[in-house]
C-alpha positions in Angstrom: 104.9 136.6 166.6 102.5 139.4 167.4 100.9 140.8 164.2 101.5 144.4 163.3 97.8 144.9 163.0 97.9 148.5 161.7 100.5 148.4 159.0 100.7 148.3 155.3 103.7 147.4 153.2 104.4 149.7 150.3 105.3 147.3 147.4 108.2 149.5 146.4 110.0 148.3 149.5 110.2 144.9 147.9 110.1 146.0 144.3 111.9 143.0 142.9 109.1 140.8 144.1 106.1 140.3 141.8 102.6 141.1 143.1 101.8 137.6 144.1 105.1 137.1 145.9 104.7 140.4 147.8 101.1 139.4 148.8 102.4 136.0 150.0 105.1 137.8 152.0 102.6 140.0 153.7 100.3 137.1 154.5 103.2 135.0 155.8 104.3 137.7 158.2 100.8 138.8 159.2 101.0 142.2 157.6 97.3 142.9 156.8 97.6 145.5 154.0 99.7 146.4 151.0 100.2 149.5 148.9 100.3 148.3 145.3 102.1 149.8 142.2 100.4 149.9 138.8 103.2 148.3 136.8 103.2 145.3 139.0 99.4 145.0 138.7 99.8 145.3 134.9 102.3 142.5 134.8 100.0 140.0 136.5 96.8 141.5 135.1 94.1 143.4 136.9 91.7 140.4 137.5 94.5 138.1 138.6 96.0 140.8 140.8 92.7 141.3 142.6 92.3 137.6 143.0 95.8 137.2 144.5 95.1 140.0 147.0 91.8 138.4 148.0 93.4 135.0 148.3 96.1 136.4 150.6 93.4 138.0 152.8 94.9 141.4 152.3 93.5 144.9 152.1 94.8 147.4 149.5 95.7 150.6 151.3 96.6 152.5 148.1 97.4 152.2 144.4 100.4 154.1 143.1 100.2 156.1 141.0 98.2 158.5 138.9 99.0 162.1 138.1 101.7 163.7 135.9 99.3 166.1 134.4 101.6 169.0 133.3 102.1 168.5 129.6 102.5 171.2 127.0 101.0 169.1 124.2 97.2 168.8 124.2 97.4 165.2 123.0 99.8 164.3 125.9 97.4 166.0 128.4 94.5 164.0 127.0 96.5 160.8 127.2 97.4 161.5 130.8 93.8 162.0 131.7 92.9 158.7 130.0 95.6 156.9 131.9 94.4 158.4 135.2 90.8 157.2 134.4 92.2 153.7 133.8 94.0 154.0 137.2 90.7 154.9 138.8 89.2 151.7 137.3 92.1 149.7 138.6 91.8 151.1 142.1 88.1 150.4 142.2 88.6 146.7 141.1 91.4 146.3 143.7 89.3 147.9 146.5 92.1 150.4 147.2 91.6 153.0 149.8 93.1 155.7 147.5 94.7 156.3 144.2 97.9 158.3 144.9 98.5 161.3 142.7 102.0 162.6 141.9 100.8 165.6 140.0 103.7 166.6 137.8 106.6 169.1 137.6 107.0 172.2 135.5 105.5 172.2 132.0 108.3 171.3 129.6 109.8 174.4 128.2 108.2 176.6 130.9 109.3 178.1 134.2 105.8 179.1 135.2 104.9 177.4 138.5 101.5 179.0 138.5 100.7 177.5 135.1 101.7 174.0 136.2 99.6 174.3 139.4 96.5 175.5 137.4 96.9 172.6 135.0 97.0 170.2 138.0 93.9 171.7 139.5 92.0 171.5 136.2 93.1 167.9 135.7 92.0 166.8 139.2 88.6 168.5 138.6 88.2 166.5 135.4 88.9 163.3 137.2 86.5 163.9 140.1 83.3 162.6 138.3 85.0 159.4 137.3 86.4 158.9 140.8 83.1 159.6 142.4 81.3 157.1 140.2 83.9 154.4 140.9 83.9 155.1 144.7 87.6 155.9 144.6 89.4 158.6 146.6 92.1 160.6 145.0 95.1 161.3 147.2 97.2 164.4 146.3 100.7 163.9 147.5 103.1 166.8 148.2 106.7 166.0 147.3 109.8 167.5 148.8 110.9 170.7 147.0 113.9 169.1 145.4 111.4 167.3 143.2 109.5 170.4 142.2 110.9 170.9 138.7 110.5 167.4 137.3 108.0 165.5 139.5 105.6 167.6 141.5 105.1 171.4 141.8 103.0 170.7 145.0 105.8 170.8 147.6 104.0 171.4 150.9 101.2 169.6 152.5 99.3 172.9 152.9 99.3 173.3 149.1 97.9 169.8 148.7 95.2 170.6 151.3 94.3 173.8 149.6 93.9 172.0 146.3 91.9 169.1 147.7 89.5 171.5 149.5 88.2 172.6 146.1 86.5 169.3 145.7 84.3 166.9 147.8 86.1 165.5 150.8 84.9 162.0 150.1 86.5 162.1 146.6 89.7 164.1 147.0 92.1 163.9 149.9 95.8 164.2 150.7 98.8 162.0 151.5 101.0 162.6 154.5 104.4 161.2 153.5 107.0 161.8 156.2 109.9 161.6 153.7 108.5 164.6 151.8 107.0 166.8 154.5 108.9 166.2 157.7 110.8 169.5 157.4 107.8 171.9 157.0 107.3 174.3 159.9 103.6 174.4 159.1 103.2 170.6 159.0 101.2 170.0 162.2 98.8 172.9 161.4 98.3 171.6 157.9 97.7 168.1 159.1 95.0 169.5 161.4 93.5 171.4 158.5 93.5 168.2 156.4 91.5 166.4 159.0 89.4 163.6 157.4 90.9 164.3 154.0 94.0 162.3 155.0 93.8 159.2 152.8 97.2 157.8 153.4 100.0 158.1 155.9 103.4 156.9 154.6 106.3 156.5 157.0 110.0 156.3 156.1 113.1 158.1 157.3 115.3 160.8 155.9 118.9 159.6 156.0 122.2 161.4 155.5 124.1 161.6 153.3 121.4 161.5 150.6 122.3 159.2 147.8 123.1 160.6 144.3 119.6 159.7 143.2 117.4 161.2 146.0 114.5 159.0 144.8 116.4 156.2 146.5 116.9 158.1 149.7 114.0 156.7 151.7 115.5 155.2 154.9 114.5 152.5 157.4 112.5 153.8 160.4 114.9 155.0 163.0 117.9 155.2 160.7 117.5 158.9 160.0 116.5 162.3 161.4 112.7 162.3 161.4 110.9 162.6 164.7 108.0 160.4 164.0 106.1 160.6 167.3 104.7 164.2 167.0 103.8 163.6 163.3 102.0 160.4 164.1 100.2 162.0 167.0 99.0 164.9 164.7 97.8 162.5 162.0 95.9 160.4 164.6 94.4 163.5 166.2 93.3 164.7 162.7 91.1 161.6 162.6 93.1 159.3 160.4 92.5 155.7 161.4 93.9 153.8 158.4 97.1 151.8 158.1 100.4 153.5 158.1 102.3 152.5 155.0 106.0 151.7 155.4 108.4 152.2 152.6 112.2 152.1 152.2 114.3 152.6 149.1 117.8 153.3 150.2 120.5 152.1 147.7 121.0 148.4 148.1 117.8 148.0 150.1 115.1 146.4 148.0 116.8 147.6 144.8 118.4 144.3 143.8 116.8 140.9 143.1 115.9 139.1 146.3 118.2 136.2 145.4 121.3 138.4 146.0 122.7 139.5 149.3 121.5 142.9 150.5 121.2 144.9 153.7 118.0 144.8 155.8 114.9 146.4 154.3 112.4 147.8 156.9 108.8 147.1 156.4 107.6 147.5 159.9 106.3 150.1 162.3 107.8 151.4 165.6 105.5 151.7 168.6 105.2 155.3 167.8 103.2 154.4 164.7 100.8 152.1 166.3 101.9 148.6 165.4 103.9 146.4 167.8 107.2 148.0 167.1 108.1 145.2 164.6 110.4 145.4 161.7 111.4 142.7 159.2 114.5 142.2 157.0 114.6 140.7 153.6 117.2 138.1 152.5 120.7 139.0 153.6 123.6 136.7 152.7 121.2 134.2 151.2 119.2 133.6 154.4 115.5 133.2 153.9 113.0 135.9 154.8 111.4 133.9 157.5 114.5 133.6 159.6 114.9 137.4 159.5 111.5 138.0 161.0 113.1 137.3 164.4 114.8 140.7 164.3 111.4 142.4 164.8 111.6 142.6 168.5 115.3 143.7 168.6 114.7 146.5 166.1 111.6 147.5 168.1 113.9 148.3 171.0 116.1 150.5 168.8 113.2 152.6 167.5 110.9 152.6 170.5 112.2 156.1 171.5 110.8 157.7 168.4 107.6 158.9 170.2 104.0 158.4 170.8 102.1 155.1 170.4 99.8 155.3 167.4 96.8 153.6 168.8 97.0 153.7 172.6 96.6 157.4 173.2 100.1 158.1 174.5 101.4 161.4 173.2 104.9 161.8 171.8 107.4 163.1 174.3 110.6 161.5 173.2 110.5 159.3 176.3 112.3 156.0 175.3 110.1 154.1 177.8 107.0 154.8 175.8 
């Protein structure tokens, strides 16, 4: 099997696997990087988590997540900052490329969007010295507007870029997550503005109909409506040379324990995203993960029409032969 050399698995895709199991899965299938989640790091312990990642020969593309700064109570704001400083320490120990920030929704009891955004800017500013000392980049992630009230009042990539540009580029950057920003008419211009501030590129599809809980609406690549080729080309042209992170969280896909039957769970990259066009499936009807890796090539054919090759300089033109 050809290794998907520029790919990272977001741990949320296999969220019922512990950190050590997820690391072993990546190593077994030649996926070189992993995006970790803090609760899984905490379960195993920071030192043991770092050791497991090193033993598997993996690179940590990101740590999720920090943020959630918009608290009305001063004590809660102070606690949030303390938790984010702890997350910076964890990211440094793990050697993560970035700490992802989901900044927070409206302040409880308030409808004032401007207030929430000011609080986020102030909080990021307070974290910059700690991040700079630790050598950790903070990645501000814009979330789809449907999450504005409760999760993140930064809804467009352009807003994230504007916020990040208030701080040093080597400390504060932005995340391009296709699930959240694919719809934005200004997306390509804002990717260009972000330039070297792009710290993470996360790929997953927007499927219809959305599930009752839209947090579980991330689809497999090629199963939804997103035109990945032009987005990937813009990200590459902006100077991003890191690993695309793949994530899926559709209902029944990665949501149940791995010992139970479930539909395929995509953790791969189509050619338009610069890997080899490989996708994997997790256990289905009790069959082991390894046997499902054979579907990589077949799934590649289905998604090859999505656009430009990530690393070979071919621009996206929707030509299925590319």
